[in-house]
C-alpha angles and dihedrals in degrees: 000000000000089000091057092049091051091051091047091049091049091050092049092048091049091049091049088056093047098048096072089048091052090050090051091049090049092051091047091051091049091050091048090051091054092051091046089053089051092052091048088051091049090053094047095040090238102168094176092060092044089052089050095049104040121071104230091211094050120108122250112206103209126211091252091062097257124124120216136172110264090229129194169075085202127205096200139032095246091063095046101038114008093185091050090055092050097044112077120197087015123188118192121194125187103222099180133003124186133172134207116174108311093343124101117191120200134185108193139176118220121191137172143098114313115221120171138054125314115193089340096310119114114236124189123201098325115163111252135180115189129185115213130190116196135174114199127192107214127191136149092014094300139095103248102177137015133198111190139181134168137183095258094168091059089046090053091049091051090052092054102263123135128208110238128178118248115262112269118237089245093055092052091055093060 
């Protein structure tokens, strides 16, 4: 009888240690599902879903180092996702997604035909593939914060721009 009680106690103790891990896995899966929904909405241009998923008061940490309020609710795609609005026939692929606590990290590949302005120059239907890296903070079923970066130099090269050094002070004197 004592042997059975010891086995039962061991099983209960083991389960008590597993339960918090299961809860963490469940929360991570839920957060990943929210981010997947956001990426599907980016690809489809679904502003209603983007408004539902992104906290309008949450900060967006832009690639240039600035932090702005995400804003919203948005009426059009350009306000919610400027790149989505400029990228026709867009295809968005999640390459890697990882979670840690309430953070979801995503590396994604966006491709399509770029139409819009890039650094003040009009571009019409040029093929573009852009790699993004985002870290989202997710809680309460919404994306509360976003850190984003993209390979903008490679994007500029694909759109026909060339990197050139600034003119030296000596060259401008000649």
